N, C-alpha and C positions, 0 to 999 in steps of 0.2 A: 650477492645480497646488497640491497640498497643501504647507503650510509648518507650522512649529511653532505658528503662530498659529491654524491651522484648528481643532484640538482645544481649544486654550485658550479661544478665543472661544465655541465651542459650549457649553462648560461655564460660563464666566464670565457668560454672558447670564442666568443664573438668579439674579442679584442682586435684592434687593427694592428697590422705589422708591416714593416718595410717590404715592398714587393709582394705583399700578402703571402709571405714565406712561412708564417705560422711556426716559429721556432720554439715556443714555450712548451715544456713538458712538466706535468705534475704527477709525482708518484705518491699515492696514498699510503701512509704508514699505519694509521688506525683511524677511528672515527673522528678524532680531533686534530690530528697532525698530518702534514704532507711535506714532501721535499720538492723544491722548485729547481728545475734545470733549464738550461738553454741548449738546444740542439745545434751544435756547431756546424752540422751539415746543411743547416738552413740559414746560416748567416750570410753576410755580404762583405767578406774580408777584403775583396779586391777594390771596393769603392772607397773614395776619399772619406775618411772618418767612419767607414763601415764597421770597424771593430768597436769603437765606443758606442756606436748606435745599437749594438747588441744589448748593452746595459740600458740604453734609452728605451728599447722595446720592452725590457724586463720591467722598467718603471711604469710603462703604459699598462702592461698586463696586471701588475700588482695593484694599480689604482682601480682597475676594473674588478679585480678579484675582491677587493675590500668592499666595493659598492654592492656587488652581487651577493656576497655573504651576508651583509646586513639585511637584505630583503629575504634571505632564507633563514634569518633568525640567529645570526652569529656575527661577532666582530672578529677581525683577523689581527693576530700579533705576529710580526715578522722577526726573524733572526737571520740577517743576511751576511754573507761572507765578504762580498766586495772584492773578490780576487780578479786579477786581469784574465781576460779570455785568451787562450792559446789555440788559434785555429790550426796551427801547424801540427798539432798532435793527432788530428784526424788522418793526415798523410802518413804519420808514423804508425798509427794503429787505427784502422777504420772503425773498430768496435768501440774505441774510446772517444765517443762523440758527444757525451752529455757533460756540459759544464755545470757544476753545482753552484747555484746562486744562494741557497740557504733553505731554511724551513719556515713553514707557516703553521700557526695553531689557531683553532677555533674556540671561541668563548660564547656561550649562550647570550642572546640579546633579544629584547622585546621589539618586534618589528613595528615600525610606524608607517603611516600613510605616505610620508615623504620617502621612506625607504622603497616602498612599492613603486612610487612614481619615478624614482631615480632608476630603478631596474627597468621599467618600461622604456625610459629614454635610452638607456644603454643598449637594449635589444633592438630598438628602432634605429639606432645610429647606422649610417652608411658612409663609406668613404666615397667621395664624389670627385669625378673628373669632368663633370658637365659644365657647359658655359655659365658664366656669371651674369648677374643681372644689373651690375653697375650701380648698386644701391649702397649708400653709406650705412654703417652700423650705428645704432642709437648710442648716445653718450652714456646712458645708464648701463648698457651692456658692456661697454668698454671699461667703465669703473668696476664692474663686477669682476672682469678678467684681471684688472690691476690688483684687486684685493686678493684673489686666489694666488696670483704670482707672488705678491708681497708676503703672504703667509709661509711661503717656501723659500724666501730669501731671493726671489727673482724680481725682475721688473718686466711688465708687459707694456710694449710700445706699439703704436699704430700710426700710420700716416695715410692721408688721402691726397697728398700733394701729387699732382699729375706727373710732373717730371721725375719725382722720386719713385713713384710706383712703376712708371715705364722703364726706368733704368734698372730697378731691382728685377722686374720680370725679364728684361733683356739678359741680365747676368745669369739668371736661373736657366734660361733657355740655352745660352751659350755654353754653360757648364755641362749640360747634357751632351751637346755635340762634341765637346772636348772629351768627355768620358768615353764616347764611342770610338775614339781614336786609340784608346788603351785596350790592348788585346784581352787582358784579364777581365776588365770591367765589361767589355763587349760580350765575352763568353758568359759572364755572370748574369747579365741582363737577359740574354737569349734563353738561359736556363729557366727563367721565371716567367717569360712571356707565354701567353696562351692565345693561339691564333684562331680558335674556333670554339663554339659552344660545347661541342663534344669533348674537346681537349680539356676545357675548363672543368667540365662535369667529371671527367675521368680522374683528374688530379685533385680537384677540390681546393686548389690553391693557386697562387701566381697572379700575374697581371693579365686580365682579360682584355682583348682588343675591343670587345663590345662595350665595356664600361668606359673605355677611353674614346668612344665614338669614332673608331677607326675601323675600316674594313679589314678583316683578318688577313686575307691574301695580300693586301697592299702593305700592311705592317710587316708581315713575314718577309716579303720580297725586299722591302726597304732595310730591315734589320740584318738580313743575310747578305746584303750587298751594300755595306756601309760606305764603300768607296764612292758610290753614286751620290751620296749626300753632298759631296764636294763638286760634283760635275755640273757644268752649266745647264740650265734648263730643268732637267729632271731632278737635280739636287734641290733647286729652289722650290719645286713642286712638293717634294717630300717634306721639306721643312715647313712649308705653309700649312700642309695638312696637320702636322703635329702641333704647330704653334696655334692653330685654331682652337685647341683645347684650352688655351689661356685667354680666349677672347672675353672682353667685358670686365677685366679686373679693374676695380675702382679703388680698393682700399686694401692695405696689407697690415697684418699684425705679426708680432714676433716676441720671443722671450729673450731677455738678457739676464745672465747670471753665472754662477760658478759652473765650470765645465772642464775640469782637469783631472778627474779621477773616477773610477767606477761608481763610487758612492754618489758623486755629483751627477754622473750620467743618469743614474737611476732616478734621482730626484727631479732632474730636468724632464724625463719622460713622464713621471708621475704628475708633475705640474701641468705639462702639456695636455695630458689626458683629462685632467680635471677641468681645465679651461675649455677644451673641446666639448666635453659633455655639457658644460654650462652654456656655451654658445648654442649648442644644438637645442637645449631645452628652451632657450629664448628665441629660437627660430633663426639663428645666424650660424649656419654650418660652415666650419673651415673646410677648405677644399680637399686637403689630403695630408697624410703624414709624410712630409716630403723626404725623399731619399737623401737629399743634400743637407740634412740637419747639421748646422754649425760648420758647414764646409768653408774652408778658408777663402775660396774664390768668391762665394756669395758674401761672406763677411767683408771682404775687401771692396766688393761692389757697393755694399750698403754704406760703407764709410765714404766712398766717393759720392754716392748719390745723396747722402744725407748731410754732407758738409755744408754748414751755413744755414741749414734748415732746422725745423723744430726737433727732428730726431737727430740725436748727436752720436752717442757711442754705439758701436755695433759689434762688440766683442762677443763671440759665441752666440750668433744670431741664426734663427731659422725664420724666414719670412713666409707667412702663410696667408694666401688670399682669403678674404672673408666674404661670406654670403654668396655661395653659388646659387644658381637658379633652382636646381632640384638635386635630389640625391639619387644614387644608383638604384636600379630597379630591384624590388624585393626578389629574393631567390638567387641573387648573385652569390658566388662563393664567399663564405665567411670564414673568419679565422678560427682555428681550432687549437685545443690543448691536447697534446698527445703525439705518439709516434706516427699514427696514421691520421692525417688531417680530415679524412672523411668520416671517421668514427669517434674522434675524441679520445680520451684517456680512460 
């Protein structure tokens, strides 16, 4: 039987998630309340700051849920637990894989034209790994992002300084190659990579080689033979193919703010999503929900790159390239809410 949650969940499942792992689960309790869970089997505990990023993803989802619900005639009231995630419990008991985040309740709301427009933008959003067009973002767009961040106690910063941008991109790239030397991280990344259209369609989740503009067989061979990344000649070729996805980066934006507890992780994710949607509505799409959000190596690189320049402090930073040339093609796998990412909850 259809309930108010039916349409809300169908739309809310289009939230972005790290590696497109789609870990959010919503259990409907009645017509007005639901319990929110994070599926620990779909987390990224091996990666640096991967565990806090579970709560960041929850914040991203909750921001989208609130937006979607308004367009369906409801506001959302949250009651969150903010307990730490214990990914080890899945090893102890595979059936114990749902981390309870809290509950949400619906209250009737008069839908406005702005609500409908916001939902349209949410559903049209795509995570892009396409080349960038090297165009600067307008100042009024930056000011809007600064306002959204300030409302949540964060600061939105941006730089177009060529040397700074190049250094931050270099650190981001180097961090990936360092990650691949870690057995656990390498296994985790391989688990989520999809090397063909059929594989992506069958799972309905993960990182598609097609959306990264890389031939599936090439990506599969490179990832399964990571030692070759360090080999002369062929290693250089592999890296050039991957690094070409960062071609044309002209400007970077990031958030600075509290990032030391589950509650702060959630708010960082919520703020990130609100800025993302605002940028997208204004025609300036951020490239992706970076897997290295707030990673120490990136933060250290930012400090070095920004020293003596306009951007100063880089504590708790995620650098996100602004304004890619185009978004991923319609019909690409989208994020879902529920145990089976292909059918929702």
